[in-house]
C-alpha positions in Angstrom: 0.0 0.0 0.0 1.3 3.4 -0.8 1.4 6.7 1.1 -1.7 8.7 0.7 -1.5 12.4 1.8 1.5 11.6 4.0 -0.1 8.6 5.7 1.7 5.3 5.4 -1.1 2.9 4.7 0.7 -0.3 5.8 1.6 1.3 9.1 -1.9 2.6 9.6 -3.4 -0.8 8.8 -1.1 -2.5 11.3 -2.3 -0.2 14.1 -6.0 -0.7 13.2 -5.6 -4.5 13.1 -3.8 -4.5 16.5 -6.5 -2.4 18.0 -9.2 -4.7 16.5 -7.5 -7.7 18.0 -7.3 -6.1 21.4 -10.9 -5.0 21.3 -11.9 -8.7 20.6 -9.8 -9.8 23.6 -11.4 -7.1 25.7 -14.9 -8.3 24.7 -13.9 -11.9 25.5 -12.5 -10.8 29.0 -15.7 -8.8 29.7 -17.7 -11.9 28.9 -15.5 -14.0 31.2 -15.9 -11.4 34.0 -19.7 -11.4 33.6 -19.7 -15.2 33.8 -17.8 -15.1 37.1 -20.2 -12.6 38.5 -23.1 -14.8 37.5 -21.4 -17.8 39.1 -20.9 -15.8 42.3 -24.6 -14.7 42.2 -25.6 -18.4 41.8 -23.5 -19.1 45.0 -25.5 -16.6 46.9 -23.2 -13.5 46.8 -24.5 -10.0 46.2 -23.0 -9.0 42.8 -23.4 -5.3 43.6 -21.4 -5.6 46.8 -18.9 -7.9 45.1 -18.3 -5.2 42.4 -17.8 -2.6 45.1 -15.2 -4.9 46.9 -13.3 -5.4 43.6 -13.3 -1.6 43.0 -12.1 -0.9 46.6 -9.3 -3.5 46.3 -8.0 -1.6 43.2 -7.7 1.6 45.2 -4.6 2.7 47.0 -5.0 2.2 50.8 -4.7 5.9 51.6 -7.3 6.8 49.0 -9.6 4.1 50.2 -9.2 5.3 53.8 -9.9 8.9 52.8 -13.0 7.9 50.9 -14.3 5.8 53.9 -13.7 8.8 56.2 -15.6 11.1 53.9 -18.4 8.6 53.6 -18.6 8.3 57.3 -18.6 12.1 57.8 -21.5 12.5 55.2 -23.5 9.6 56.9 -23.1 11.3 60.3 -24.1 14.6 58.9 -27.2 13.1 57.5 -27.8 11.0 60.6 -27.8 7.7 58.7 -25.2 5.8 60.6 
């Protein structure tokens, strides 16, 4: 493929094909994750809470602690503790 308007067609095609492959892998992983959540739900776990736990585990400990303190503060301010 030749250059068109300064764009190298072969190089561009390579990027597009790599992105497409990664998108396919991402879709497959998303389906796998969904299946694991379904399995957990079938075992009696609350999926909403499970997602929250996964999100919290991704966070840095200090960020998580700060978020928990703010949540506690807001709950006390609204008298919902």
